[in-house]
N, C-alpha and C positions, 0 to 999 in steps of 0.2 A: 504493500500499500504506499502510495506517495505521501510524504509528510506535508503537513500544512506549514508553509513558511510565513512567519509573522515578523513584520518590521516594527520595531519598538522605538518610540521616541519618548524619553523620560530621563530622569537622573541615571547616571551610570548604575547598572544593576548590582555592582559590588561596592557602592558608596554607602556611607553610614546614615544618610538622610532617610526620613520616613518614606519619601517617594521611592528612593533607591531600594530600601528594604522590601517594600511591598511589590515593587517590580521584580526583584530577585525571587521573592516567594512564588510569584506567578510563573516566572520563566523556568526556574529549576524544577518545580513540580511537574509542569507540563512536558518538560524534556524527559522526565522519568517515564512518561507514558509511551514514549517511542513514536508518537504521532505528530510531533512538531519539530521544527527547527526555527531558530531566531537570528535575526540580524538587528542589533541594537545600536542606537546612537548613545554613546557614553556622555551624557549631558551633565551640566552643572558642576563640572570639575575642571581644574587646571591640569593639563597634560604635558608630560615631558616630550612626547612625540605623538604624531597622529597616525601611526601605523595601525592597521587592524589588529585586534587582540583575539587570540584563541586560547582555549583552556583544555588541558590534557583530558580532563574528565569527559568533556563533551565533543571534542574534535570539531568537525565542520558544522555541527548542529548549533553551536553558539559562537557567533562572531560579533565583537563589539568594535564599533567605529568611533574613536575619540572625535569629539566635535567641540567647537566653541559655542557657549550657551546651550541651546537645544538643537542647534543645526541651522541650516539655511535651505532656501528653496532649491538652489542648485544641487546641494548635497542630497536632498530628497529625490530629485530627478535622477541623480546618478544611481542611487540604490534601486530605483524603479527599473532603470535600463539594465543594470548589471546583475541584479539579484532576482528580479521578477517575483517579489513576494506576493502572497495571497491575501493578506490582511494588514492594514496599518493599525497599530494599537498605540495610543499615546495617553500620557497622564501628567497632570498637575493643574495648577491654576490657569484658566483660559487666557489671562493677559499675556502669557508666554507664547501663545500660538496663533495670533492673527496672521503672521507671515505664512503659516501652514494653511490656514483656512482660505487665504487669498488664492491659493492654487488648488483648491478642492476640486475644481472642474477637471484639472489634469489628473489628480490622484484618483478621484472617485469614478472616473470614466474607466479606470482599470481595475481598481480594488476597493473594497469597502473600508470605511474609517470607523474604528471603535474607540471611543473616548472614555477614559476612567476619570470622572469629573470631581473636582474639588471646588466647593464654594462655601464661604464662611457664614453668610448671614442674609437676612432680609434687608430692605424691601425686595420684592421680586425684581431681579436684574433684567428688565426687558431689553436692555442694550445688548444682552448676550444672545438674544433670540436668533440673530443672523448667524452666529457661530453654531448654536445648537442645530439649527436647520441645515447647516452645511456638513452634518455628521450622520452616519447611518444608524449607529447604536451608541447609546450613552449609558454607562454604568456609574452609579452614584455612591460615594463613600459614606454618606450619612442620610438619615431620614429627611433632614432639612434640605439637603441637596436634591434628593429625589422629588420632594414636593415642589421645589423651585423649577426643576426641569419639566415636570408635568404641567405646570401652570404657564411657563414662559414659552414652551415649545411642545404643545400637547400632541402634535402629529409625529413627533420623533419617538422611536422605540427606546424605552429606558428601563433600567433595572436598579433595584437597591442592592448593593453588594459592598458591605462595609469592610474596612481593614480587618486583618486577623493577626493573631499572635500564636507563636508556637508554645503551647502549654506544657510541652515536654521539657523545654528549656526554662521558660519562665514559670516556675512552680515553687510552692512553699517548701522551705527547708525545715528540718527539725530544730526545735528551740535551742538545744545544746550547741548545734552547729552555728546558729545565728549569733548566740552570745560570744562564741569563739571568734567569729568574723568581726564583730563589733569591736572586740578588744584588740585584735591583731591589725585590722586595716584602718579603723577609724580612730583608735586610741581613745575610746569614749566609754565612760562608766556604764554598767548594765542598766542602771535606773534612769539614765538621761533620756529625755524625749528627743527623737531625731526626726526632723522634717527634711524631705528630699525634694529637690527640684531638678529636673532633667530636661533642659531646653537649650536652644541657641540663645546666646546673649543678644537679643534684638528688641527693638522698641516695643513691638506689639505683645511681646511676652511679659512685659512689665517687671523685669528683674530688679531694677532699682526700687520700685514701689514695694516689691516683696520684702527687700531687706529692711526698708524703713518700717513697714508694718510688723515685720518679725521682731524688730526692736521694741515696738510698742507691746507686743505679746510678752517679751522678756521682762518688761517693766512690771507686768502683772504677776508673772510666775517666779521671777528671779533669774538673773543672768546665768546662773550655774545650773539651771534646770533643763535647758534645751539647747540644741545645736541645729543650725540650718546647713545642710550639705548641698552645694550647688555644682552639678555636673555640667560644666560649661567653660567657655573661654572668657575670663573676666576682662580681657583686653580686646575682644571682638570689636572692630570698627563700626559694626552695625548696631551696637548697644552702648550703654553708659559704661564709664570706668568704674567697675564694681569695687575694685580695691580702694579707690578713693572714697567711695561712699562708706565702706566699712571703717576706714580710718577716721572719717569725719564723725561717725557715730560712736566711735570708741569700741567697736566690736572686734578687738584685736587679741582676745584671749581664748580663741577657739569657739566663740559663739557662732561664727560663720566659717565654714571650711569649703575650699574649692577642690573639685576633682576635675583635672584638666586633660588627663591622658585619654586618648581613644582606647576603648576596651572592647573585648568580645562579648557576645551575647550572654555567655555563662557568668562572666564577671559582673555584667550589668544586672543580671537576675539576682546575684548575691547582694548587690547594693540595695535593690528594692527590699530584699528580705531583711537587711540590717536596719531598716528605717521603720518608723511608726506610722508615717503618713506621707503620701506623695501629693504635691500641690501643683496646680496649673491655673493661673489667673489671667491668662491671655485675654486681650480685649477682642481678638478675632482668632478662631481656631477651627480649621476645617474638620479635623478629627482629633488629633492629640494622641499619638501612639504611646507616649511614655506612661500616661495614666492607665491605658489598657494593659500594658506590660506589668505595671504595679499591681493591678487587681488580679492578674493572672498569677502573681507571686503571693497573693493573699494579703497584700498591704492595702488598706483603705485609701481613698483619695479625697481631696478637697478641690473643687473645680468651679469655675465660672459657668453658669448655665447658658452657654453659647455654643454654636456650631455642633460638632460631633461630641463634644464633652458631655453634653446634657443627657445623651442616651447611654453613656457609660456608667454614670453614677447612680442611675435608677433604672429599673425595668418597668416603671409605672406603678408598682405596688410596694416594692422594697427599695431601701437605699443602701448603698455600699460605701458610704462616706458622707460628705456634706456637699450639696450643690447650692451655690449662692446665686440668687437672682440678681441680675444687674440693676443698679439704682440709677444708671444713666445710660440712655441709648441715643448717642449723638449720631446724626447723619453726617458722615464725612464723604469725601470723594476726591476725584482728580479729573483731568481731561480724559484719561483713559477709562476710569471707572467713575461715572458721574455721581453715583450715590451707593452707600452701604452703611448699615448700622455698625457702630463701634460700641461694644458692650463693656461698660466699666462697673466694677463692683465697688462697694464702700469699705473703708478701713475697718469700721466697727464690725461689720458683717464678717469680714475675714478673720479678725482677731477672735471673735466669738466662735467661729467655726474651728479654729485651732484649739481654743479652750475646750470645746465640746469633745474633740478627739483626745486631747491631753488628759481630760478628767476620766476617761475610760480606763479600766484596768488593762493590763497587757492581754489577758485572756479575752476580754470584751472586744479589744481592737482586732485580735486574731479572728474571732467569730465573725466580725463585721467584714473583714477582708476575705475570709473563706466563702462567704455568701457572694462576694464580688467575683471570686474566682469561678464559682458555679455559673454566674451570669456570663462571664467571658467564654468559658468552655462551651456553653450552650449556644451563644449567639455570635461569637467572633472566633470560631475555631478554624484551624488550617484545613480540615477535611471539607467543610462547606465551601470555603474560599476557593480551594483548588477545584472541587467538582463543579462549582458554578462557572469559573473561567473556562474549564474544559467544555461545559455544556454550551456556554455562549459562543465561543469561538468555533466549535463544531457546527452549531446551528447557523451562524453567520456565513461560514464557508459553504454550507449546503444551500442555504436560501438565497444568498446574494451573489455567490460565485466570484470569479476573478478572471481578468484578461478575456479569453475567448468565451467564457461562460458567465460573464458579468450580467447581473439581473437587477431589476428594480431601481435603476438610476437613469435619469435623463438630465442632460446639461442645458435644458431649455425649458421655458414655461410660457404659457399664453398670458399676456397682460392687456388690459383694456387701456387705450390711450385716447 
């Protein structure tokens, strides 16, 4: 049987970003079926050279082409000519892809376009309708995103397919092992309350706000009672100077610790296990993979009820941490994105959320986190994620065809003038 050749445009599939991780999850699993081969643009990375990359494990079934940004129109045309793929699969925020949709008549006349869509918030982005309608199939990472697509482009085929996490790696550890890890790696007393933040140091993630509000929390419980561990680059040019903030607040005695080294999934899972709660107070968050990984490890979360975060912290009946409703929904925008809500939570709500988790016993926090793990295993598991991508791509290939068998696409329409 001839393999379905999928052309992927996204973050490099072996990059540590959320987009890269989810792309890799999809690619590697479908390769294992023996029914697919992939040609990937290695986007969103700086490359030492731009030679095609192959991997011993997959041979000719996986080739990564390093590109600047996410690629270019000419690079896409080159792949179409030389590789003759059957499907184009692309993923991330639509603001990165107008250049691609501008040549959709060239691409879609040959192969279908499948978009794994990320969008953070309401109001309905009607300005995206032209992009959605230039796509064959849209898979949506959150319930919010799916609702947006159904309302903005109701004629486009769309599915709800959330991110997933490997629960065999991100899993709870025994308490004895956790205490040992806390002592050896964090150098923190067993009874100290540990708050974990795993994000890029970027404006919308609100890292500076987090440190200031954590300081207010310490004023209530005592500076020796808790530590904030931030897995990030404190000097990232896209965010504030976190070291300067800490110095200004006098949090120089271990109240805030930085984890700056890139680590593997197993090490990251251990970090979630070592902590008492993972927080994410971003003002805009398409999904938020770190909090999902935390829940999978049995560690509860505190999140802003925005984007995909709100469907992680509750299943509609039970809560797996604390979800904080925004007390400000400002409409912001740019020339490129005319309007979108920016959800901001309040300081008192956040400090009270920390206090709520802090005042639980260790066993109560574990019970809360394990309920969250059950929620993740049921609704965000690898098995469903992989089976759904296999089903969608097989179905697209059969119904839409490619090249000589291309169906259900015309590059013209009747309009009344």
